[in-house]
Residue, then its C-alpha position, 0 to 999 in steps of 0.5 A: m525377282n518379285t519383292s515386297r517392300k516397307s513404306d521406306m522401300s526397304v525389302i521385306a522379302g524377295f521371291e522368284y517363281q518358276r512354272d511349267a507349260n500348264w502354269n503349275p508352280l515348279s519352284i519358289a526361290r526366296g531372297d534368302d536362298s531357300a526354296v520350295h520345289y513342287e512335283h505334279d502328276a500328268s493330271n496336274h495334281l500336286v504330288g510332292e513338295t520339297h523345302k530346302d534351306d539356304q545351303g540347299q539342304q532338304v529341311y522338309a518334304w512330302e509325297g502324295d499318291a499319284 
C-alpha cells in the first residue's frame, strides 16, 4: 500500500492500486477500506466507475456509452 505521511511520519492516507494488462486502473483501495472500481471497454476507454464505502456498500456509480 502506498502511503502519504505528515512531517511527523503519521499517515494521512493509504492507497493500493490495481491495473490491467493495458495499464488501465481497475481499482483503488483506500486505507479506510473504501474503494473505487473502474470498467474499460475493448478500446481502453473508461465506461464505468463504482465507489464503495468501508462496508462494501455502493455509494456512487456511473456508466458511459461504450
